A tleap script that builds the chain and sets N, CA, C and O, in Angstrom:
source leaprc.protein.ff14SB
mol = sequence {
  NMET PRO ASP ASN GLY GLU HIE HIE ARG VAL
  ALA PRO ASP ASP TYR ARG THR ASN LEU THR
  ALA LEU VAL GLU ARG LEU ARG ALA LYS ALA
  PRO GLN ALA THR LEU ILE PHE ALA THR THR
  THR PRO MET SER ALA ASP LEU HIE HIE TYR
  VAL LYS ASP SER GLU LEU GLU TYR ASN ARG
  ILE ALA ARG GLU VAL MET THR ILE THR GLY
  VAL GLN VAL ASN ASP LEU TRP ALA PHE ALA
  LYS PRO ARG ILE ALA GLU ILE GLN GLU PRO
  GLY ASN PRO HIE PHE HIE ALA LYS GLY SER
  LYS LEU LEU ALA GLU HIE ILE ALA ASN VAL
  ILE ILE ALA ALA LEU ALA MET ARG ARG THR
  GLY ASP ALA SER ILE PRO SER ASP THR ALA
  CARG
}
set mol.1.N position { 8.480 -29.508 -122.093 }
set mol.1.CA position { 9.510 -29.302 -121.083 }
set mol.1.C position { 8.953 -28.378 -119.989 }
set mol.1.O position { 8.330 -27.363 -120.301 }
set mol.2.N position { 9.167 -28.710 -118.751 }
set mol.2.CA position { 8.660 -27.856 -117.668 }
set mol.2.C position { 9.257 -26.452 -117.746 }
set mol.2.O position { 10.421 -26.274 -118.104 }
set mol.3.N position { 8.438 -25.467 -117.405 }
set mol.3.CA position { 8.925 -24.087 -117.471 }
set mol.3.C position { 9.803 -23.711 -116.277 }
set mol.3.O position { 10.223 -22.559 -116.160 }
set mol.4.N position { 10.080 -24.655 -115.403 }
set mol.4.CA position { 10.992 -24.379 -114.290 }
set mol.4.C position { 12.397 -24.882 -114.612 }
set mol.4.O position { 13.246 -24.942 -113.723 }
set mol.5.N position { 12.652 -25.244 -115.865 }
set mol.5.CA position { 13.970 -25.719 -116.256 }
set mol.5.C position { 14.280 -27.100 -115.713 }
set mol.5.O position { 15.443 -27.488 -115.608 }
set mol.6.N position { 13.230 -27.844 -115.366 }
set mol.6.CA position { 13.357 -29.178 -114.793 }
set mol.6.C position { 14.144 -29.188 -113.483 }
set mol.6.O position { 14.858 -30.146 -113.189 }
set mol.7.N position { 14.009 -28.130 -112.709 }
set mol.7.CA position { 14.653 -28.053 -111.394 }
set mol.7.C position { 13.605 -28.227 -110.310 }
set mol.7.O position { 12.474 -27.757 -110.439 }
set mol.8.N position { 13.992 -28.903 -109.249 }
set mol.8.CA position { 13.099 -29.050 -108.108 }
set mol.8.C position { 13.044 -27.742 -107.326 }
set mol.8.O position { 14.028 -27.004 -107.269 }
set mol.9.N position { 11.918 -27.465 -106.737 }
set mol.9.CA position { 11.787 -26.281 -105.883 }
set mol.9.C position { 12.554 -26.472 -104.582 }
set mol.9.O position { 13.107 -25.517 -104.038 }
set mol.10.N position { 12.589 -27.707 -104.082 }
set mol.10.CA position { 13.342 -28.055 -102.877 }
set mol.10.C position { 14.183 -29.280 -103.225 }
set mol.10.O position { 13.656 -30.291 -103.688 }
set mol.11.N position { 15.466 -29.186 -103.006 }
set mol.11.CA position { 16.359 -30.304 -103.308 }
set mol.11.C position { 16.007 -31.500 -102.426 }
set mol.11.O position { 15.592 -31.313 -101.283 }
set mol.12.N position { 16.163 -32.729 -102.932 }
set mol.12.CA position { 15.825 -33.912 -102.146 }
set mol.12.C position { 16.483 -33.955 -100.765 }
set mol.12.O position { 15.822 -34.311 -99.789 }
set mol.13.N position { 17.743 -33.608 -100.660 }
set mol.13.CA position { 18.402 -33.617 -99.345 }
set mol.13.C position { 17.778 -32.597 -98.401 }
set mol.13.O position { 17.636 -32.854 -97.205 }
set mol.14.N position { 17.406 -31.443 -98.939 }
set mol.14.CA position { 16.739 -30.427 -98.115 }
set mol.14.C position { 15.350 -30.910 -97.689 }
set mol.14.O position { 14.918 -30.650 -96.566 }
set mol.15.N position { 14.663 -31.602 -98.571 }
set mol.15.CA position { 13.349 -32.152 -98.242 }
set mol.15.C position { 13.471 -33.125 -97.078 }
set mol.15.O position { 12.676 -33.070 -96.139 }
set mol.16.N position { 14.452 -34.009 -97.129 }
set mol.16.CA position { 14.677 -34.965 -96.046 }
set mol.16.C position { 14.944 -34.229 -94.730 }
set mol.16.O position { 14.360 -34.560 -93.698 }
set mol.17.N position { 15.813 -33.250 -94.772 }
set mol.17.CA position { 16.148 -32.471 -93.581 }
set mol.17.C position { 14.915 -31.752 -93.040 }
set mol.17.O position { 14.663 -31.751 -91.835 }
set mol.18.N position { 14.153 -31.143 -93.943 }
set mol.18.CA position { 12.951 -30.405 -93.539 }
set mol.18.C position { 11.904 -31.324 -92.911 }
set mol.18.O position { 11.305 -30.980 -91.892 }
set mol.19.N position { 11.684 -32.492 -93.517 }
set mol.19.CA position { 10.705 -33.424 -92.960 }
set mol.19.C position { 11.111 -33.920 -91.578 }
set mol.19.O position { 10.285 -34.011 -90.669 }
set mol.20.N position { 12.390 -34.236 -91.433 }
set mol.20.CA position { 12.888 -34.695 -90.134 }
set mol.20.C position { 12.688 -33.614 -89.080 }
set mol.20.O position { 12.234 -33.899 -87.971 }
set mol.21.N position { 13.021 -32.393 -89.421 }
set mol.21.CA position { 12.847 -31.276 -88.484 }
set mol.21.C position { 11.366 -31.053 -88.162 }
set mol.21.O position { 11.016 -30.747 -87.022 }
set mol.22.N position { 10.511 -31.204 -89.155 }
set mol.22.CA position { 9.079 -31.025 -88.943 }
set mol.22.C position { 8.537 -32.054 -87.952 }
set mol.22.O position { 7.783 -31.709 -87.042 }
set mol.23.N position { 8.921 -33.307 -88.132 }
set mol.23.CA position { 8.456 -34.356 -87.211 }
set mol.23.C position { 8.977 -34.074 -85.800 }
set mol.23.O position { 8.232 -34.186 -84.826 }
set mol.24.N position { 10.248 -33.710 -85.692 }
set mol.24.CA position { 10.814 -33.393 -84.371 }
set mol.24.C position { 10.057 -32.252 -83.710 }
set mol.24.O position { 9.775 -32.293 -82.512 }
set mol.25.N position { 9.735 -31.243 -84.493 }
set mol.25.CA position { 9.019 -30.086 -83.931 }
set mol.25.C position { 7.598 -30.465 -83.506 }
set mol.25.O position { 7.139 -30.067 -82.435 }
set mol.26.N position { 6.913 -31.227 -84.342 }
set mol.26.CA position { 5.559 -31.664 -83.981 }
set mol.26.C position { 5.573 -32.518 -82.720 }
set mol.26.O position { 4.718 -32.365 -81.847 }
set mol.27.N position { 6.542 -33.413 -82.631 }
set mol.27.CA position { 6.633 -34.271 -81.442 }
set mol.27.C position { 6.954 -33.454 -80.191 }
set mol.27.O position { 6.462 -33.763 -79.106 }
set mol.28.N position { 7.768 -32.425 -80.336 }
set mol.28.CA position { 8.112 -31.578 -79.193 }
set mol.28.C position { 6.904 -30.745 -78.746 }
set mol.28.O position { 6.670 -30.578 -77.549 }
set mol.29.N position { 6.151 -30.231 -79.701 }
set mol.29.CA position { 5.010 -29.373 -79.393 }
set mol.29.C position { 3.776 -30.154 -78.948 }
set mol.29.O position { 2.986 -29.674 -78.136 }
set mol.30.N position { 3.619 -31.372 -79.493 }
set mol.30.CA position { 2.428 -32.175 -79.186 }
set mol.30.C position { 2.828 -33.640 -79.040 }
set mol.30.O position { 2.531 -34.461 -79.908 }
set mol.31.N position { 3.498 -33.961 -77.946 }
set mol.31.CA position { 4.045 -35.318 -77.788 }
set mol.31.C position { 2.997 -36.433 -77.774 }
set mol.31.O position { 3.328 -37.585 -78.054 }
set mol.32.N position { 1.758 -36.116 -77.460 }
set mol.32.CA position { 0.709 -37.143 -77.424 }
set mol.32.C position { -0.051 -37.270 -78.747 }
set mol.32.O position { -0.933 -38.118 -78.878 }
set mol.33.N position { 0.286 -36.436 -79.713 }
set mol.33.CA position { -0.441 -36.443 -80.987 }
set mol.33.C position { -0.165 -37.717 -81.785 }
set mol.33.O position { 0.924 -38.287 -81.721 }
set mol.34.N position { -1.162 -38.139 -82.526 }
set mol.34.CA position { -1.002 -39.240 -83.469 }
set mol.34.C position { -0.664 -38.608 -84.816 }
set mol.34.O position { -1.497 -37.933 -85.419 }
set mol.35.N position { 0.548 -38.830 -85.277 }
set mol.35.CA position { 0.994 -38.238 -86.540 }
set mol.35.C position { 0.770 -39.216 -87.681 }
set mol.35.O position { 1.059 -40.407 -87.564 }
set mol.36.N position { 0.248 -38.693 -88.792 }
set mol.36.CA position { 0.065 -39.469 -90.013 }
set mol.36.C position { 0.548 -38.602 -91.162 }
set mol.36.O position { 0.079 -37.479 -91.343 }
set mol.37.N position { 1.482 -39.127 -91.934 }
set mol.37.CA position { 1.992 -38.408 -93.096 }
set mol.37.C position { 1.317 -38.940 -94.350 }
set mol.37.O position { 1.253 -40.153 -94.551 }
set mol.38.N position { 0.817 -38.053 -95.189 }
set mol.38.CA position { 0.196 -38.450 -96.452 }
set mol.38.C position { 1.158 -38.159 -97.600 }
set mol.38.O position { 1.671 -37.048 -97.734 }
set mol.39.N position { 1.390 -39.175 -98.422 }
set mol.39.CA position { 2.272 -38.981 -99.572 }
set mol.39.C position { 1.601 -38.110 -100.619 }
set mol.39.O position { 0.384 -37.922 -100.613 }
set mol.40.N position { 2.414 -37.589 -101.508 }
set mol.40.CA position { 1.933 -36.789 -102.625 }
set mol.40.C position { 1.218 -37.697 -103.617 }
set mol.40.O position { 1.676 -38.802 -103.906 }
set mol.41.N position { 0.112 -37.225 -104.123 }
set mol.41.CA position { -0.634 -37.994 -105.119 }
set mol.41.C position { 0.057 -37.905 -106.481 }
set mol.41.O position { 0.911 -37.043 -106.683 }
set mol.42.N position { -0.306 -38.793 -107.419 }
set mol.42.CA position { 0.303 -38.745 -108.754 }
set mol.42.C position { 0.063 -37.394 -109.423 }
set mol.42.O position { -0.989 -36.775 -109.267 }
set mol.43.N position { 1.063 -36.966 -110.164 }
set mol.43.CA position { 0.977 -35.691 -110.873 }
set mol.43.C position { 0.794 -35.956 -112.362 }
set mol.43.O position { 1.305 -36.938 -112.899 }
set mol.44.N position { 0.073 -35.084 -113.004 }
set mol.44.CA position { -0.122 -35.180 -114.441 }
set mol.44.C position { 1.191 -34.839 -115.142 }
set mol.44.O position { 1.813 -33.824 -114.830 }
set mol.45.N position { 1.609 -35.666 -116.071 }
set mol.45.CA position { 2.895 -35.480 -116.743 }
set mol.45.C position { 2.907 -34.300 -117.699 }
set mol.45.O position { 3.975 -33.904 -118.165 }
set mol.46.N position { 1.753 -33.731 -118.003 }
set mol.46.CA position { 1.728 -32.633 -118.966 }
set mol.46.C position { 1.649 -31.248 -118.318 }
set mol.46.O position { 1.279 -30.274 -118.975 }
set mol.47.N position { 1.989 -31.162 -117.056 }
set mol.47.CA position { 2.042 -29.855 -116.393 }
set mol.47.C position { 3.335 -29.147 -116.786 }
set mol.47.O position { 4.398 -29.767 -116.810 }
set mol.48.N position { 3.252 -27.878 -117.087 }
set mol.48.CA position { 4.424 -27.128 -117.558 }
set mol.48.C position { 5.492 -26.929 -116.492 }
set mol.48.O position { 6.673 -26.838 -116.825 }
set mol.49.N position { 5.119 -26.860 -115.250 }
set mol.49.CA position { 6.075 -26.572 -114.181 }
set mol.49.C position { 6.462 -27.824 -113.392 }
set mol.49.O position { 6.955 -27.731 -112.268 }
set mol.50.N position { 6.237 -28.980 -113.984 }
set mol.50.CA position { 6.401 -30.233 -113.266 }
set mol.50.C position { 7.545 -31.054 -113.846 }
set mol.50.O position { 7.696 -31.154 -115.064 }
set mol.51.N position { 8.341 -31.635 -112.972 }
set mol.51.CA position { 9.392 -32.561 -113.382 }
set mol.51.C position { 8.786 -33.959 -113.326 }
set mol.51.O position { 8.421 -34.440 -112.253 }
set mol.52.N position { 8.681 -34.607 -114.477 }
set mol.52.CA position { 7.997 -35.900 -114.577 }
set mol.52.C position { 8.499 -36.894 -113.532 }
set mol.52.O position { 9.702 -37.107 -113.383 }
set mol.53.N position { 7.557 -37.492 -112.817 }
set mol.53.CA position { 7.786 -38.518 -111.798 }
set mol.53.C position { 8.588 -38.048 -110.594 }
set mol.53.O position { 9.059 -38.877 -109.815 }
set mol.54.N position { 8.755 -36.752 -110.420 }
set mol.54.CA position { 9.551 -36.265 -109.282 }
set mol.54.C position { 8.888 -36.587 -107.946 }
set mol.54.O position { 9.574 -36.683 -106.928 }
set mol.55.N position { 7.570 -36.753 -107.933 }
set mol.55.CA position { 6.911 -37.077 -106.664 }
set mol.55.C position { 7.343 -38.445 -106.150 }
set mol.55.O position { 7.282 -38.700 -104.947 }
set mol.56.N position { 7.777 -39.328 -107.048 }
set mol.56.CA position { 8.189 -40.663 -106.620 }
set mol.56.C position { 9.410 -40.604 -105.703 }
set mol.56.O position { 9.455 -41.284 -104.678 }
set mol.57.N position { 10.383 -39.801 -106.070 }
set mol.57.CA position { 11.578 -39.661 -105.227 }
set mol.57.C position { 11.227 -39.018 -103.888 }
set mol.57.O position { 11.713 -39.446 -102.841 }
set mol.58.N position { 10.394 -38.001 -103.925 }
set mol.58.CA position { 10.020 -37.316 -102.692 }
set mol.58.C position { 9.171 -38.211 -101.789 }
set mol.58.O position { 9.319 -38.177 -100.567 }
set mol.59.N position { 8.287 -39.007 -102.382 }
set mol.59.CA position { 7.513 -39.964 -101.578 }
set mol.59.C position { 8.417 -41.021 -100.968 }
set mol.59.O position { 8.206 -41.429 -99.826 }
set mol.60.N position { 9.420 -41.470 -101.711 }
set mol.60.CA position { 10.381 -42.450 -101.171 }
set mol.60.C position { 11.122 -41.861 -99.982 }
set mol.60.O position { 11.270 -42.517 -98.952 }
set mol.61.N position { 11.582 -40.639 -100.119 }
set mol.61.CA position { 12.283 -39.955 -99.026 }
set mol.61.C position { 11.358 -39.808 -97.825 }
set mol.61.O position { 11.763 -40.057 -96.690 }
set mol.62.N position { 10.129 -39.406 -98.073 }
set mol.62.CA position { 9.169 -39.228 -96.978 }
set mol.62.C position { 8.924 -40.541 -96.247 }
set mol.62.O position { 8.891 -40.571 -95.017 }
set mol.63.N position { 8.750 -41.632 -97.003 }
set mol.63.CA position { 8.544 -42.939 -96.356 }
set mol.63.C position { 9.735 -43.304 -95.483 }
set mol.63.O position { 9.562 -43.808 -94.373 }
set mol.64.N position { 10.947 -43.053 -95.978 }
set mol.64.CA position { 12.150 -43.363 -95.192 }
set mol.64.C position { 12.162 -42.558 -93.888 }
set mol.64.O position { 12.397 -43.109 -92.813 }
set mol.65.N position { 11.908 -41.258 -93.995 }
set mol.65.CA position { 11.912 -40.395 -92.811 }
set mol.65.C position { 10.832 -40.828 -91.833 }
set mol.65.O position { 11.077 -40.906 -90.630 }
set mol.66.N position { 9.646 -41.108 -92.339 }
set mol.66.CA position { 8.544 -41.483 -91.456 }
set mol.66.C position { 8.791 -42.841 -90.802 }
set mol.66.O position { 8.408 -43.046 -89.650 }
set mol.67.N position { 9.416 -43.758 -91.508 }
set mol.67.CA position { 9.764 -45.054 -90.918 }
set mol.67.C position { 10.773 -44.866 -89.795 }
set mol.67.O position { 10.617 -45.442 -88.719 }
set mol.68.N position { 11.797 -44.073 -90.034 }
set mol.68.CA position { 12.835 -43.823 -89.025 }
set mol.68.C position { 12.246 -43.130 -87.799 }
set mol.68.O position { 12.627 -43.429 -86.667 }
set mol.69.N position { 11.322 -42.207 -88.028 }
set mol.69.CA position { 10.763 -41.419 -86.924 }
set mol.69.C position { 9.505 -42.041 -86.322 }
set mol.69.O position { 8.949 -41.504 -85.363 }
set mol.70.N position { 9.053 -43.163 -86.872 }
set mol.70.CA position { 7.893 -43.848 -86.311 }
set mol.70.C position { 6.562 -43.200 -86.614 }
set mol.70.O position { 5.630 -43.303 -85.816 }
set mol.71.N position { 6.455 -42.533 -87.753 }
set mol.71.CA position { 5.204 -41.886 -88.140 }
set mol.71.C position { 4.493 -42.759 -89.174 }
set mol.71.O position { 5.106 -43.240 -90.127 }
set mol.72.N position { 3.204 -42.951 -88.971 }
set mol.72.CA position { 2.387 -43.708 -89.912 }
set mol.72.C position { 2.343 -42.987 -91.256 }
set mol.72.O position { 2.322 -41.757 -91.302 }
set mol.73.N position { 2.329 -43.742 -92.337 }
set mol.73.CA position { 2.236 -43.170 -93.683 }
set mol.73.C position { 0.913 -43.578 -94.322 }
set mol.73.O position { 0.576 -44.761 -94.378 }
set mol.74.N position { 0.184 -42.602 -94.793 }
set mol.74.CA position { -1.014 -42.823 -95.587 }
set mol.74.C position { -0.572 -42.638 -97.036 }
set mol.74.O position { -0.384 -41.507 -97.484 }
set mol.75.N position { -0.407 -43.717 -97.757 }
set mol.75.CA position { 0.140 -43.672 -99.117 }
set mol.75.C position { -0.948 -43.297 -100.120 }
set mol.75.O position { -1.551 -44.154 -100.766 }
set mol.76.N position { -1.178 -41.989 -100.228 }
set mol.76.CA position { -2.196 -41.498 -101.148 }
set mol.76.C position { -1.820 -41.740 -102.602 }
set mol.76.O position { -2.694 -41.912 -103.452 }
set mol.77.N position { -0.510 -41.753 -102.892 }
set mol.77.CA position { -0.078 -42.029 -104.263 }
set mol.77.C position { -0.544 -43.424 -104.666 }
set mol.77.O position { -1.124 -43.600 -105.737 }
set mol.78.N position { -0.293 -44.421 -103.808 }
set mol.78.CA position { -0.686 -45.804 -104.119 }
set mol.78.C position { -2.207 -45.938 -104.175 }
set mol.78.O position { -2.725 -46.737 -104.956 }
set mol.79.N position { -2.912 -45.187 -103.376 }
set mol.79.CA position { -4.370 -45.234 -103.391 }
set mol.79.C position { -4.911 -44.622 -104.680 }
set mol.79.O position { -5.824 -45.180 -105.289 }
set mol.80.N position { -4.364 -43.490 -105.102 }
set mol.80.CA position { -4.894 -42.749 -106.242 }
set mol.80.C position { -4.447 -43.292 -107.598 }
set mol.80.O position { -5.215 -43.248 -108.559 }
set mol.81.N position { -3.236 -43.794 -107.690 }
set mol.81.CA position { -2.660 -44.163 -108.991 }
set mol.81.C position { -3.542 -45.118 -109.808 }
set mol.81.O position { -3.768 -44.849 -110.988 }
set mol.82.N position { -4.047 -46.216 -109.241 }
set mol.82.CA position { -4.827 -47.133 -110.070 }
set mol.82.C position { -6.149 -46.555 -110.573 }
set mol.82.O position { -6.737 -47.086 -111.516 }
set mol.83.N position { -6.621 -45.476 -109.952 }
set mol.83.CA position { -7.910 -44.895 -110.347 }
set mol.83.C position { -7.752 -43.457 -110.827 }
set mol.83.O position { -8.725 -42.704 -110.869 }
set mol.84.N position { -6.521 -43.071 -111.193 }
set mol.84.CA position { -6.225 -41.671 -111.502 }
set mol.84.C position { -7.089 -41.126 -112.640 }
set mol.84.O position { -7.538 -39.982 -112.568 }
set mol.85.N position { -7.328 -41.906 -113.676 }
set mol.85.CA position { -8.115 -41.420 -114.813 }
set mol.85.C position { -9.546 -41.071 -114.424 }
set mol.85.O position { -10.170 -40.217 -115.055 }
set mol.86.N position { -10.067 -41.719 -113.399 }
set mol.86.CA position { -11.447 -41.445 -113.005 }
set mol.86.C position { -11.574 -40.415 -111.892 }
set mol.86.O position { -12.690 -40.019 -111.557 }
set mol.87.N position { -10.456 -39.966 -111.305 }
set mol.87.CA position { -10.567 -39.038 -110.169 }
set mol.87.C position { -9.817 -37.713 -110.352 }
set mol.87.O position { -10.074 -36.758 -109.619 }
set mol.88.N position { -8.888 -37.642 -111.323 }
set mol.88.CA position { -8.077 -36.434 -111.470 }
set mol.88.C position { -8.413 -35.715 -112.773 }
set mol.88.O position { -8.680 -36.341 -113.799 }
set mol.89.N position { -8.392 -34.391 -112.706 }
set mol.89.CA position { -8.609 -33.579 -113.897 }
set mol.89.C position { -7.438 -33.777 -114.858 }
set mol.89.O position { -6.287 -33.724 -114.423 }
set mol.90.N position { -7.688 -34.001 -116.139 }
set mol.90.CA position { -6.588 -34.153 -117.100 }
set mol.90.C position { -5.746 -32.878 -117.177 }
set mol.90.O position { -6.284 -31.773 -117.245 }
set mol.91.N position { -4.426 -33.042 -117.165 }
set mol.91.CA position { -3.529 -31.893 -117.275 }
set mol.91.C position { -3.554 -30.981 -116.070 }
set mol.91.O position { -3.174 -29.813 -116.160 }
set mol.92.N position { -3.999 -31.504 -114.945 }
set mol.92.CA position { -4.195 -30.677 -113.768 }
set mol.92.C position { -3.811 -31.508 -112.537 }
set mol.92.O position { -4.157 -32.687 -112.468 }
set mol.93.N position { -3.108 -30.924 -111.574 }
set mol.93.CA position { -2.746 -31.707 -110.399 }
set mol.93.C position { -3.917 -31.920 -109.437 }
set mol.93.O position { -3.800 -32.680 -108.476 }
set mol.94.N position { -5.033 -31.257 -109.690 }
set mol.94.CA position { -6.168 -31.307 -108.767 }
set mol.94.C position { -7.165 -32.391 -109.168 }
set mol.94.O position { -7.190 -32.859 -110.306 }
set mol.95.N position { -7.977 -32.765 -108.198 }
set mol.95.CA position { -8.969 -33.801 -108.408 }
set mol.95.C position { -10.337 -33.163 -108.590 }
set mol.95.O position { -10.627 -32.123 -108.000 }
set mol.96.N position { -11.176 -33.789 -109.408 }
set mol.96.CA position { -12.534 -33.275 -109.547 }
set mol.96.C position { -13.343 -33.696 -108.317 }
set mol.96.O position { -12.818 -34.374 -107.434 }
set mol.97.N position { -14.603 -33.301 -108.257 }
set mol.97.CA position { -15.414 -33.514 -107.046 }
set mol.97.C position { -15.464 -34.986 -106.630 }
set mol.97.O position { -15.313 -35.298 -105.449 }
set mol.98.N position { -15.670 -35.880 -107.576 }
set mol.98.CA position { -15.729 -37.312 -107.248 }
set mol.98.C position { -14.385 -37.776 -106.676 }
set mol.98.O position { -14.348 -38.521 -105.696 }
set mol.99.N position { -13.291 -37.335 -107.288 }
set mol.99.CA position { -11.965 -37.721 -106.807 }
set mol.99.C position { -11.671 -37.170 -105.427 }
set mol.99.O position { -11.116 -37.871 -104.580 }
set mol.100.N position { -12.038 -35.923 -105.196 }
set mol.100.CA position { -11.825 -35.323 -103.875 }
set mol.100.C position { -12.626 -36.055 -102.808 }
set mol.100.O position { -12.139 -36.274 -101.699 }
set mol.101.N position { -13.856 -36.435 -103.146 }
set mol.101.CA position { -14.690 -37.175 -102.195 }
set mol.101.C position { -14.078 -38.540 -101.886 }
set mol.101.O position { -14.041 -38.960 -100.729 }
set mol.102.N position { -13.606 -39.219 -102.903 }
set mol.102.CA position { -12.994 -40.538 -102.709 }
set mol.102.C position { -11.731 -40.430 -101.852 }
set mol.102.O position { -11.523 -41.240 -100.950 }
set mol.103.N position { -10.887 -39.431 -102.132 }
set mol.103.CA position { -9.682 -39.219 -101.320 }
set mol.103.C position { -10.050 -38.864 -99.878 }
set mol.103.O position { -9.443 -39.373 -98.936 }
set mol.104.N position { -11.035 -37.999 -99.713 }
set mol.104.CA position { -11.449 -37.598 -98.363 }
set mol.104.C position { -11.957 -38.791 -97.563 }
set mol.104.O position { -11.645 -38.919 -96.379 }
set mol.105.N position { -12.729 -39.658 -98.192 }
set mol.105.CA position { -13.224 -40.856 -97.503 }
set mol.105.C position { -12.062 -41.763 -97.090 }
set mol.105.O position { -12.041 -42.298 -95.981 }
set mol.106.N position { -11.102 -41.928 -97.992 }
set mol.106.CA position { -9.938 -42.755 -97.683 }
set mol.106.C position { -9.146 -42.157 -96.515 }
set mol.106.O position { -8.771 -42.871 -95.585 }
set mol.107.N position { -8.897 -40.862 -96.566 }
set mol.107.CA position { -8.145 -40.186 -95.507 }
set mol.107.C position { -8.883 -40.315 -94.170 }
set mol.107.O position { -8.272 -40.610 -93.143 }
set mol.108.N position { -10.184 -40.093 -94.191 }
set mol.108.CA position { -10.975 -40.208 -92.960 }
set mol.108.C position { -10.882 -41.620 -92.394 }
set mol.108.O position { -10.751 -41.791 -91.182 }
set mol.109.N position { -10.948 -42.624 -93.249 }
set mol.109.CA position { -10.857 -44.012 -92.783 }
set mol.109.C position { -9.502 -44.314 -92.154 }
set mol.109.O position { -9.425 -45.031 -91.156 }
set mol.110.N position { -8.445 -43.775 -92.726 }
set mol.110.CA position { -7.106 -43.975 -92.162 }
set mol.110.C position { -7.013 -43.311 -90.784 }
set mol.110.O position { -6.464 -43.891 -89.847 }
set mol.111.N position { -7.547 -42.110 -90.668 }
set mol.111.CA position { -7.522 -41.402 -89.380 }
set mol.111.C position { -8.359 -42.144 -88.341 }
set mol.111.O position { -7.926 -42.309 -87.201 }
set mol.112.N position { -9.541 -42.589 -88.721 }
set mol.112.CA position { -10.405 -43.319 -87.794 }
set mol.112.C position { -9.707 -44.586 -87.310 }
set mol.112.O position { -9.747 -44.897 -86.120 }
set mol.113.N position { -9.070 -45.317 -88.218 }
set mol.113.CA position { -8.358 -46.547 -87.842 }
set mol.113.C position { -7.196 -46.237 -86.898 }
set mol.113.O position { -6.969 -46.966 -85.933 }
set mol.114.N position { -6.462 -45.160 -87.173 }
set mol.114.CA position { -5.326 -44.793 -86.317 }
set mol.114.C position { -5.808 -44.413 -84.921 }
set mol.114.O position { -5.185 -44.788 -83.927 }
set mol.115.N position { -6.896 -43.681 -84.839 }
set mol.115.CA position { -7.425 -43.284 -83.528 }
set mol.115.C position { -7.981 -44.486 -82.770 }
set mol.115.O position { -7.865 -44.562 -81.547 }
set mol.116.N position { -8.582 -45.420 -83.496 }
set mol.116.CA position { -9.070 -46.641 -82.847 }
set mol.116.C position { -7.906 -47.435 -82.275 }
set mol.116.O position { -8.001 -47.965 -81.168 }
set mol.117.N position { -6.816 -47.520 -83.013 }
set mol.117.CA position { -5.627 -48.224 -82.518 }
set mol.117.C position { -5.086 -47.523 -81.278 }
set mol.117.O position { -4.647 -48.170 -80.328 }
set mol.118.N position { -5.123 -46.215 -81.298 }
set mol.118.CA position { -4.643 -45.446 -80.147 }
set mol.118.C position { -5.501 -45.721 -78.913 }
set mol.118.O position { -4.979 -45.889 -77.811 }
set mol.119.N position { -6.831 -45.765 -79.109 }
set mol.119.CA position { -7.745 -46.014 -77.995 }
set mol.119.C position { -7.551 -47.393 -77.391 }
set mol.119.O position { -7.712 -47.578 -76.185 }
set mol.120.N position { -7.207 -48.354 -78.223 }
set mol.120.CA position { -7.025 -49.717 -77.720 }
set mol.120.C position { -5.623 -49.939 -77.167 }
set mol.120.O position { -5.318 -51.007 -76.637 }
set mol.121.N position { -4.777 -48.929 -77.293 }
set mol.121.CA position { -3.422 -49.046 -76.772 }
set mol.121.C position { -2.466 -49.761 -77.700 }
set mol.121.O position { -1.349 -50.089 -77.298 }
set mol.122.N position { -2.875 -50.009 -78.926 }
set mol.122.CA position { -2.010 -50.660 -79.908 }
set mol.122.C position { -1.046 -49.614 -80.449 }
set mol.122.O position { -1.443 -48.723 -81.199 }
set mol.123.N position { 0.226 -49.726 -80.063 }
set mol.123.CA position { 1.222 -48.733 -80.455 }
set mol.123.C position { 1.882 -49.050 -81.789 }
set mol.123.O position { 2.735 -48.292 -82.249 }
set mol.124.N position { 1.503 -50.153 -82.414 }
set mol.124.CA position { 2.135 -50.496 -83.689 }
set mol.124.C position { 1.709 -49.519 -84.776 }
set mol.124.O position { 0.621 -48.946 -84.719 }
set mol.125.N position { 2.561 -49.339 -85.747 }
set mol.125.CA position { 2.286 -48.445 -86.862 }
set mol.125.C position { 1.935 -49.303 -88.062 }
set mol.125.O position { 2.738 -50.141 -88.471 }
set mol.126.N position { 0.759 -49.118 -88.634 }
set mol.126.CA position { 0.428 -49.905 -89.811 }
set mol.126.C position { 1.481 -49.713 -90.898 }
set mol.126.O position { 1.892 -48.590 -91.186 }
set mol.127.N position { 1.908 -50.817 -91.493 }
set mol.127.CA position { 2.970 -50.716 -92.500 }
set mol.127.C position { 2.461 -50.236 -93.840 }
set mol.127.O position { 3.234 -49.695 -94.632 }
set mol.128.N position { 1.188 -50.417 -94.114 }
set mol.128.CA position { 0.652 -49.990 -95.378 }
set mol.128.C position { -0.787 -49.557 -95.172 }
set mol.128.O position { -1.655 -50.370 -94.855 }
set mol.129.N position { -1.026 -48.282 -95.353 }
set mol.129.CA position { -2.380 -47.771 -95.181 }
set mol.129.C position { -2.950 -47.305 -96.510 }
set mol.129.O position { -3.858 -46.475 -96.546 }
set mol.130.N position { -2.421 -47.836 -97.596 }
set mol.130.CA position { -2.831 -47.379 -98.916 }
set mol.130.C position { -4.168 -47.953 -99.367 }
set mol.130.O position { -4.781 -47.415 -100.289 }
set mol.131.N position { -4.619 -48.986 -98.768 }
set mol.131.CA position { -5.829 -49.635 -99.290 }
set mol.131.C position { -7.053 -49.261 -98.522 }
set mol.131.O position { -8.148 -49.726 -98.840 }
savepdb mol mol.pdb
quit
């Protein structure tokens, strides 16, 4: 059982409100910026302070907010999940060196693709950047 009493640190409704406000603030401060939101990666179910599968609800909320606000989503959860055993430390939310390198390469590729789209004037938002 998680040592946090199975309570979220931030309630889902507050998370939605916070994300919406964050996007609004970023757009106000840097209107020309290319925003990309990265979802939370899979969490190990044996962490003491973790509510099992809670990242799924938060990732769903984030995708909804980013879709409404027109922000590209880099679905790191979908990228990492099929290879989690080979990239994540057991019982640990962190990735070992090979996993961190693989995630970094994926993130860099998503950013490079987004910037290339920006340079060509393609304003569409990729619907799935998980692969």
